CHARMM internal coordinates of N, CA and C (Angstrom, degrees):
IC EDIT
DIST 1 N 1 CA 1.4591
DIST 1 CA 1 C 1.5351
ANGL 1 N 1 CA 1 C 109.49
DIST 1 C 2 N 1.3319
ANGL 1 CA 1 C 2 N 117.48
DIHE 1 N 1 CA 1 C 2 N 129.87
DIST 2 N 2 CA 1.4724
ANGL 1 C 2 N 2 CA 118.84
DIHE 1 CA 1 C 2 N 2 CA -178.43
DIST 2 CA 2 C 1.5257
ANGL 2 N 2 CA 2 C 112.04
DIHE 1 C 2 N 2 CA 2 C -68.14
DIST 2 C 3 N 1.3227
ANGL 2 CA 2 C 3 N 114.51
DIHE 2 N 2 CA 2 C 3 N 149.74
DIST 3 N 3 CA 1.4560
ANGL 2 C 3 N 3 CA 120.17
DIHE 2 CA 2 C 3 N 3 CA 179.29
DIST 3 CA 3 C 1.5185
ANGL 3 N 3 CA 3 C 109.78
DIHE 2 C 3 N 3 CA 3 C -77.37
DIST 3 C 4 N 1.3102
ANGL 3 CA 3 C 4 N 115.83
DIHE 3 N 3 CA 3 C 4 N 133.18
DIST 4 N 4 CA 1.4672
ANGL 3 C 4 N 4 CA 119.93
DIHE 3 CA 3 C 4 N 4 CA 176.67
DIST 4 CA 4 C 1.5236
ANGL 4 N 4 CA 4 C 108.60
DIHE 3 C 4 N 4 CA 4 C -80.89
DIST 4 C 5 N 1.3101
ANGL 4 CA 4 C 5 N 115.44
DIHE 4 N 4 CA 4 C 5 N 135.10
DIST 5 N 5 CA 1.4607
ANGL 4 C 5 N 5 CA 119.80
DIHE 4 CA 4 C 5 N 5 CA 177.53
DIST 5 CA 5 C 1.5213
ANGL 5 N 5 CA 5 C 108.01
DIHE 4 C 5 N 5 CA 5 C -116.58
DIST 5 C 6 N 1.3205
ANGL 5 CA 5 C 6 N 114.35
DIHE 5 N 5 CA 5 C 6 N 120.58
DIST 6 N 6 CA 1.4631
ANGL 5 C 6 N 6 CA 120.24
DIHE 5 CA 5 C 6 N 6 CA 177.76
DIST 6 CA 6 C 1.5162
ANGL 6 N 6 CA 6 C 108.48
DIHE 5 C 6 N 6 CA 6 C -99.19
DIST 6 C 7 N 1.3218
ANGL 6 CA 6 C 7 N 115.22
DIHE 6 N 6 CA 6 C 7 N 138.78
DIST 7 N 7 CA 1.4575
ANGL 6 C 7 N 7 CA 119.95
DIHE 6 CA 6 C 7 N 7 CA 177.27
DIST 7 CA 7 C 1.5201
ANGL 7 N 7 CA 7 C 107.32
DIHE 6 C 7 N 7 CA 7 C -117.24
DIST 7 C 8 N 1.3178
ANGL 7 CA 7 C 8 N 115.64
DIHE 7 N 7 CA 7 C 8 N 129.36
DIST 8 N 8 CA 1.4588
ANGL 7 C 8 N 8 CA 118.35
DIHE 7 CA 7 C 8 N 8 CA 178.58
DIST 8 CA 8 C 1.5135
ANGL 8 N 8 CA 8 C 109.39
DIHE 7 C 8 N 8 CA 8 C -136.55
DIST 8 C 9 N 1.3236
ANGL 8 CA 8 C 9 N 115.09
DIHE 8 N 8 CA 8 C 9 N 158.81
DIST 9 N 9 CA 1.4534
ANGL 8 C 9 N 9 CA 121.13
DIHE 8 CA 8 C 9 N 9 CA -179.94
DIST 9 CA 9 C 1.5211
ANGL 9 N 9 CA 9 C 109.56
DIHE 8 C 9 N 9 CA 9 C -65.57
DIST 9 C 10 N 1.2978
ANGL 9 CA 9 C 10 N 115.71
DIHE 9 N 9 CA 9 C 10 N 135.23
DIST 10 N 10 CA 1.4639
ANGL 9 C 10 N 10 CA 120.81
DIHE 9 CA 9 C 10 N 10 CA -179.68
DIST 10 CA 10 C 1.5260
ANGL 10 N 10 CA 10 C 110.02
DIHE 9 C 10 N 10 CA 10 C -66.06
DIST 10 C 11 N 1.3420
ANGL 10 CA 10 C 11 N 117.93
DIHE 10 N 10 CA 10 C 11 N 123.54
DIST 11 N 11 CA 1.4675
ANGL 10 C 11 N 11 CA 119.40
DIHE 10 CA 10 C 11 N 11 CA -179.63
DIST 11 CA 11 C 1.5303
ANGL 11 N 11 CA 11 C 113.61
DIHE 10 C 11 N 11 CA 11 C -72.87
DIST 11 C 12 N 1.3268
ANGL 11 CA 11 C 12 N 116.60
DIHE 11 N 11 CA 11 C 12 N -24.07
DIST 12 N 12 CA 1.4645
ANGL 11 C 12 N 12 CA 119.72
DIHE 11 CA 11 C 12 N 12 CA -176.85
DIST 12 CA 12 C 1.5307
ANGL 12 N 12 CA 12 C 112.50
DIHE 11 C 12 N 12 CA 12 C -70.07
DIST 12 C 13 N 1.3423
ANGL 12 CA 12 C 13 N 116.52
DIHE 12 N 12 CA 12 C 13 N -34.06
DIST 13 N 13 CA 1.4737
ANGL 12 C 13 N 13 CA 119.24
DIHE 12 CA 12 C 13 N 13 CA -177.01
DIST 13 CA 13 C 1.5207
ANGL 13 N 13 CA 13 C 112.55
DIHE 12 C 13 N 13 CA 13 C -121.76
DIST 13 C 14 N 1.3209
ANGL 13 CA 13 C 14 N 117.47
DIHE 13 N 13 CA 13 C 14 N 7.21
DIST 14 N 14 CA 1.4648
ANGL 13 C 14 N 14 CA 123.26
DIHE 13 CA 13 C 14 N 14 CA -179.57
DIST 14 CA 14 C 1.5277
ANGL 14 N 14 CA 14 C 112.73
DIHE 13 C 14 N 14 CA 14 C 58.08
DIST 14 C 15 N 1.3137
ANGL 14 CA 14 C 15 N 116.20
DIHE 14 N 14 CA 14 C 15 N 32.10
DIST 15 N 15 CA 1.4641
ANGL 14 C 15 N 15 CA 120.67
DIHE 14 CA 14 C 15 N 15 CA 176.11
DIST 15 CA 15 C 1.5089
ANGL 15 N 15 CA 15 C 115.58
DIHE 14 C 15 N 15 CA 15 C 83.19
DIST 15 C 16 N 1.3099
ANGL 15 CA 15 C 16 N 117.72
DIHE 15 N 15 CA 15 C 16 N 4.46
DIST 16 N 16 CA 1.4619
ANGL 15 C 16 N 16 CA 119.95
DIHE 15 CA 15 C 16 N 16 CA -178.02
DIST 16 CA 16 C 1.5270
ANGL 16 N 16 CA 16 C 112.39
DIHE 15 C 16 N 16 CA 16 C -85.54
DIST 16 C 17 N 1.3301
ANGL 16 CA 16 C 17 N 116.53
DIHE 16 N 16 CA 16 C 17 N -24.00
DIST 17 N 17 CA 1.4627
ANGL 16 C 17 N 17 CA 120.25
DIHE 16 CA 16 C 17 N 17 CA -176.69
DIST 17 CA 17 C 1.5150
ANGL 17 N 17 CA 17 C 112.58
DIHE 16 C 17 N 17 CA 17 C 90.33
DIST 17 C 18 N 1.3284
ANGL 17 CA 17 C 18 N 115.78
DIHE 17 N 17 CA 17 C 18 N -11.54
DIST 18 N 18 CA 1.4562
ANGL 17 C 18 N 18 CA 121.12
DIHE 17 CA 17 C 18 N 18 CA 179.04
DIST 18 CA 18 C 1.5248
ANGL 18 N 18 CA 18 C 108.87
DIHE 17 C 18 N 18 CA 18 C -131.32
DIST 18 C 19 N 1.3374
ANGL 18 CA 18 C 19 N 117.86
DIHE 18 N 18 CA 18 C 19 N 116.43
DIST 19 N 19 CA 1.4639
ANGL 18 C 19 N 19 CA 118.92
DIHE 18 CA 18 C 19 N 19 CA 179.02
DIST 19 CA 19 C 1.5277
ANGL 19 N 19 CA 19 C 110.62
DIHE 18 C 19 N 19 CA 19 C -66.74
DIST 19 C 20 N 1.3113
ANGL 19 CA 19 C 20 N 116.11
DIHE 19 N 19 CA 19 C 20 N 152.11
DIST 20 N 20 CA 1.4580
ANGL 19 C 20 N 20 CA 120.27
DIHE 19 CA 19 C 20 N 20 CA -179.83
DIST 20 CA 20 C 1.5224
ANGL 20 N 20 CA 20 C 110.13
DIHE 19 C 20 N 20 CA 20 C -65.56
DIST 20 C 21 N 1.3128
ANGL 20 CA 20 C 21 N 116.09
DIHE 20 N 20 CA 20 C 21 N 128.91
DIST 21 N 21 CA 1.4581
ANGL 20 C 21 N 21 CA 119.81
DIHE 20 CA 20 C 21 N 21 CA 177.75
DIST 21 CA 21 C 1.5182
ANGL 21 N 21 CA 21 C 108.26
DIHE 20 C 21 N 21 CA 21 C -120.35
DIST 21 C 22 N 1.3151
ANGL 21 CA 21 C 22 N 115.11
DIHE 21 N 21 CA 21 C 22 N 145.63
DIST 22 N 22 CA 1.4638
ANGL 21 C 22 N 22 CA 119.50
DIHE 21 CA 21 C 22 N 22 CA -179.72
DIST 22 CA 22 C 1.5230
ANGL 22 N 22 CA 22 C 109.98
DIHE 21 C 22 N 22 CA 22 C -76.33
DIST 22 C 23 N 1.2939
ANGL 22 CA 22 C 23 N 115.52
DIHE 22 N 22 CA 22 C 23 N 140.92
DIST 23 N 23 CA 1.4618
ANGL 22 C 23 N 23 CA 120.92
DIHE 22 CA 22 C 23 N 23 CA 178.46
DIST 23 CA 23 C 1.5241
ANGL 23 N 23 CA 23 C 109.19
DIHE 22 C 23 N 23 CA 23 C -75.22
DIST 23 C 24 N 1.3093
ANGL 23 CA 23 C 24 N 117.45
DIHE 23 N 23 CA 23 C 24 N 144.71
DIST 24 N 24 CA 1.4682
ANGL 23 C 24 N 24 CA 118.79
DIHE 23 CA 23 C 24 N 24 CA 177.84
DIST 24 CA 24 C 1.5248
ANGL 24 N 24 CA 24 C 110.78
DIHE 23 C 24 N 24 CA 24 C -68.73
DIST 24 C 25 N 1.3163
ANGL 24 CA 24 C 25 N 115.08
DIHE 24 N 24 CA 24 C 25 N 151.54
DIST 25 N 25 CA 1.4612
ANGL 24 C 25 N 25 CA 120.60
DIHE 24 CA 24 C 25 N 25 CA -177.17
DIST 25 CA 25 C 1.5206
ANGL 25 N 25 CA 25 C 111.53
DIHE 24 C 25 N 25 CA 25 C -69.13
DIST 25 C 26 N 1.3372
ANGL 25 CA 25 C 26 N 116.81
DIHE 25 N 25 CA 25 C 26 N -34.28
DIST 26 N 26 CA 1.4631
ANGL 25 C 26 N 26 CA 118.91
DIHE 25 CA 25 C 26 N 26 CA -177.45
DIST 26 CA 26 C 1.5241
ANGL 26 N 26 CA 26 C 110.73
DIHE 25 C 26 N 26 CA 26 C -83.66
DIST 26 C 27 N 1.3409
ANGL 26 CA 26 C 27 N 117.61
DIHE 26 N 26 CA 26 C 27 N 127.40
DIST 27 N 27 CA 1.4674
ANGL 26 C 27 N 27 CA 120.02
DIHE 26 CA 26 C 27 N 27 CA 178.93
DIST 27 CA 27 C 1.5225
ANGL 27 N 27 CA 27 C 111.13
DIHE 26 C 27 N 27 CA 27 C -70.76
DIST 27 C 28 N 1.3192
ANGL 27 CA 27 C 28 N 115.62
DIHE 27 N 27 CA 27 C 28 N 152.00
DIST 28 N 28 CA 1.4576
ANGL 27 C 28 N 28 CA 119.37
DIHE 27 CA 27 C 28 N 28 CA 178.94
DIST 28 CA 28 C 1.5216
ANGL 28 N 28 CA 28 C 113.01
DIHE 27 C 28 N 28 CA 28 C 98.53
DIST 28 C 29 N 1.3244
ANGL 28 CA 28 C 29 N 116.09
DIHE 28 N 28 CA 28 C 29 N -19.57
DIST 29 N 29 CA 1.4713
ANGL 28 C 29 N 29 CA 118.39
DIHE 28 CA 28 C 29 N 29 CA 178.00
DIST 29 CA 29 C 1.5193
ANGL 29 N 29 CA 29 C 109.54
DIHE 28 C 29 N 29 CA 29 C -83.40
DIST 29 C 30 N 1.3203
ANGL 29 CA 29 C 30 N 115.75
DIHE 29 N 29 CA 29 C 30 N 131.60
DIST 30 N 30 CA 1.4624
ANGL 29 C 30 N 30 CA 119.33
DIHE 29 CA 29 C 30 N 30 CA -179.79
DIST 30 CA 30 C 1.5180
ANGL 30 N 30 CA 30 C 109.72
DIHE 29 C 30 N 30 CA 30 C -85.80
DIST 30 C 31 N 1.3334
ANGL 30 CA 30 C 31 N 114.69
DIHE 30 N 30 CA 30 C 31 N 141.53
DIST 31 N 31 CA 1.4572
ANGL 30 C 31 N 31 CA 120.32
DIHE 30 CA 30 C 31 N 31 CA 174.28
DIST 31 CA 31 C 1.5160
ANGL 31 N 31 CA 31 C 106.93
DIHE 30 C 31 N 31 CA 31 C -114.19
DIST 31 C 32 N 1.3135
ANGL 31 CA 31 C 32 N 115.38
DIHE 31 N 31 CA 31 C 32 N 117.10
DIST 32 N 32 CA 1.4459
ANGL 31 C 32 N 32 CA 118.97
DIHE 31 CA 31 C 32 N 32 CA 178.60
DIST 32 CA 32 C 1.5153
ANGL 32 N 32 CA 32 C 108.90
DIHE 31 C 32 N 32 CA 32 C -89.60
DIST 32 C 33 N 1.3510
ANGL 32 CA 32 C 33 N 116.63
DIHE 32 N 32 CA 32 C 33 N 133.43
DIST 33 N 33 CA 1.4658
ANGL 32 C 33 N 33 CA 118.24
DIHE 32 CA 32 C 33 N 33 CA -179.59
DIST 33 CA 33 C 1.5162
ANGL 33 N 33 CA 33 C 110.95
DIHE 32 C 33 N 33 CA 33 C -63.88
DIST 33 C 34 N 1.3096
ANGL 33 CA 33 C 34 N 115.21
DIHE 33 N 33 CA 33 C 34 N 137.67
DIST 34 N 34 CA 1.4598
ANGL 33 C 34 N 34 CA 121.43
DIHE 33 CA 33 C 34 N 34 CA -179.75
DIST 34 CA 34 C 1.5200
ANGL 34 N 34 CA 34 C 107.20
DIHE 33 C 34 N 34 CA 34 C -105.32
DIST 34 C 35 N 1.3271
ANGL 34 CA 34 C 35 N 115.69
DIHE 34 N 34 CA 34 C 35 N 131.75
DIST 35 N 35 CA 1.4569
ANGL 34 C 35 N 35 CA 118.89
DIHE 34 CA 34 C 35 N 35 CA 179.16
DIST 35 CA 35 C 1.5152
ANGL 35 N 35 CA 35 C 110.68
DIHE 34 C 35 N 35 CA 35 C -62.85
DIST 35 C 36 N 1.3157
ANGL 35 CA 35 C 36 N 115.15
DIHE 35 N 35 CA 35 C 36 N 143.33
DIST 36 N 36 CA 1.4542
ANGL 35 C 36 N 36 CA 121.35
DIHE 35 CA 35 C 36 N 36 CA 179.83
DIST 36 CA 36 C 1.5330
ANGL 36 N 36 CA 36 C 110.18
DIHE 35 C 36 N 36 CA 36 C -63.73
DIST 36 C 37 N 1.3184
ANGL 36 CA 36 C 37 N 116.30
DIHE 36 N 36 CA 36 C 37 N 131.08
DIST 37 N 37 CA 1.4615
ANGL 36 C 37 N 37 CA 121.39
DIHE 36 CA 36 C 37 N 37 CA -179.06
DIST 37 CA 37 C 1.5284
ANGL 37 N 37 CA 37 C 111.89
DIHE 36 C 37 N 37 CA 37 C -68.58
DIST 37 C 38 N 1.3422
ANGL 37 CA 37 C 38 N 115.58
DIHE 37 N 37 CA 37 C 38 N -37.98
DIST 38 N 38 CA 1.4656
ANGL 37 C 38 N 38 CA 119.84
DIHE 37 CA 37 C 38 N 38 CA -173.94
DIST 38 CA 38 C 1.5293
ANGL 38 N 38 CA 38 C 112.95
DIHE 37 C 38 N 38 CA 38 C -66.73
DIST 38 C 39 N 1.3384
ANGL 38 CA 38 C 39 N 116.34
DIHE 38 N 38 CA 38 C 39 N -41.26
DIST 39 N 39 CA 1.4694
ANGL 38 C 39 N 39 CA 119.52
DIHE 38 CA 38 C 39 N 39 CA -175.82
DIST 39 CA 39 C 1.5309
ANGL 39 N 39 CA 39 C 112.24
DIHE 38 C 39 N 39 CA 39 C -113.33
DIST 39 C 40 N 1.3271
ANGL 39 CA 39 C 40 N 117.47
DIHE 39 N 39 CA 39 C 40 N 4.02
DIST 40 N 40 CA 1.4681
ANGL 39 C 40 N 40 CA 123.41
DIHE 39 CA 39 C 40 N 40 CA -179.16
DIST 40 CA 40 C 1.5234
ANGL 40 N 40 CA 40 C 112.63
DIHE 39 C 40 N 40 CA 40 C 57.47
DIST 40 C 41 N 1.3264
ANGL 40 CA 40 C 41 N 115.85
DIHE 40 N 40 CA 40 C 41 N 36.66
DIST 41 N 41 CA 1.4588
ANGL 40 C 41 N 41 CA 120.67
DIHE 40 CA 40 C 41 N 41 CA 174.86
DIST 41 CA 41 C 1.5190
ANGL 41 N 41 CA 41 C 114.99
DIHE 40 C 41 N 41 CA 41 C 83.93
DIST 41 C 42 N 1.3403
ANGL 41 CA 41 C 42 N 117.54
DIHE 41 N 41 CA 41 C 42 N 3.10
DIST 42 N 42 CA 1.4601
ANGL 41 C 42 N 42 CA 119.30
DIHE 41 CA 41 C 42 N 42 CA -177.48
DIST 42 CA 42 C 1.5290
ANGL 42 N 42 CA 42 C 113.26
DIHE 41 C 42 N 42 CA 42 C -84.40
DIST 42 C 43 N 1.3369
ANGL 42 CA 42 C 43 N 116.56
DIHE 42 N 42 CA 42 C 43 N -27.70
DIST 43 N 43 CA 1.4524
ANGL 42 C 43 N 43 CA 119.67
DIHE 42 CA 42 C 43 N 43 CA -178.29
DIST 43 CA 43 C 1.5267
ANGL 43 N 43 CA 43 C 113.65
DIHE 42 C 43 N 43 CA 43 C 88.55
DIST 43 C 44 N 1.3285
ANGL 43 CA 43 C 44 N 114.77
DIHE 43 N 43 CA 43 C 44 N -10.28
DIST 44 N 44 CA 1.4580
ANGL 43 C 44 N 44 CA 119.28
DIHE 43 CA 43 C 44 N 44 CA 177.80
DIST 44 CA 44 C 1.5150
ANGL 44 N 44 CA 44 C 109.88
DIHE 43 C 44 N 44 CA 44 C -131.14
DIST 44 C 45 N 1.3245
ANGL 44 CA 44 C 45 N 115.31
DIHE 44 N 44 CA 44 C 45 N 148.73
DIST 45 N 45 CA 1.4528
ANGL 44 C 45 N 45 CA 121.03
DIHE 44 CA 44 C 45 N 45 CA 176.89
DIST 45 CA 45 C 1.5238
ANGL 45 N 45 CA 45 C 107.31
DIHE 44 C 45 N 45 CA 45 C -112.70
DIST 45 C 46 N 1.3182
ANGL 45 CA 45 C 46 N 116.52
DIHE 45 N 45 CA 45 C 46 N 127.98
DIST 46 N 46 CA 1.4570
ANGL 45 C 46 N 46 CA 119.26
DIHE 45 CA 45 C 46 N 46 CA 176.20
DIST 46 CA 46 C 1.5209
ANGL 46 N 46 CA 46 C 108.77
DIHE 45 C 46 N 46 CA 46 C -99.09
DIST 46 C 47 N 1.3157
ANGL 46 CA 46 C 47 N 114.53
DIHE 46 N 46 CA 46 C 47 N 133.18
DIST 47 N 47 CA 1.4660
ANGL 46 C 47 N 47 CA 119.95
DIHE 46 CA 46 C 47 N 47 CA -179.36
DIST 47 CA 47 C 1.5164
ANGL 47 N 47 CA 47 C 109.31
DIHE 46 C 47 N 47 CA 47 C -122.80
DIST 47 C 48 N 1.3082
ANGL 47 CA 47 C 48 N 116.55
DIHE 47 N 47 CA 47 C 48 N 127.92
DIST 48 N 48 CA 1.4579
ANGL 47 C 48 N 48 CA 120.57
DIHE 47 CA 47 C 48 N 48 CA 174.82
DIST 48 CA 48 C 1.5066
ANGL 48 N 48 CA 48 C 109.11
DIHE 47 C 48 N 48 CA 48 C -87.78
DIST 48 C 49 N 1.3255
ANGL 48 CA 48 C 49 N 115.97
DIHE 48 N 48 CA 48 C 49 N 138.45
DIST 49 N 49 CA 1.4640
ANGL 48 C 49 N 49 CA 119.54
DIHE 48 CA 48 C 49 N 49 CA -179.80
DIST 49 CA 49 C 1.5099
ANGL 49 N 49 CA 49 C 109.69
DIHE 48 C 49 N 49 CA 49 C -100.35
END
COOR INIT
IC SEED 1 N 1 CA 1 C
IC BUILD
């Protein structure tokens, strides 16, 4: 019997692939988006049942 794979929106980043990061207080500093650790930047988590 084949394994069912469920795909759901990543709760850590709300499906964006990038978790919300706080902006630095000092202006002029660049903040580079960091890929979400939980879904590796995909925005979705696949779960095998």
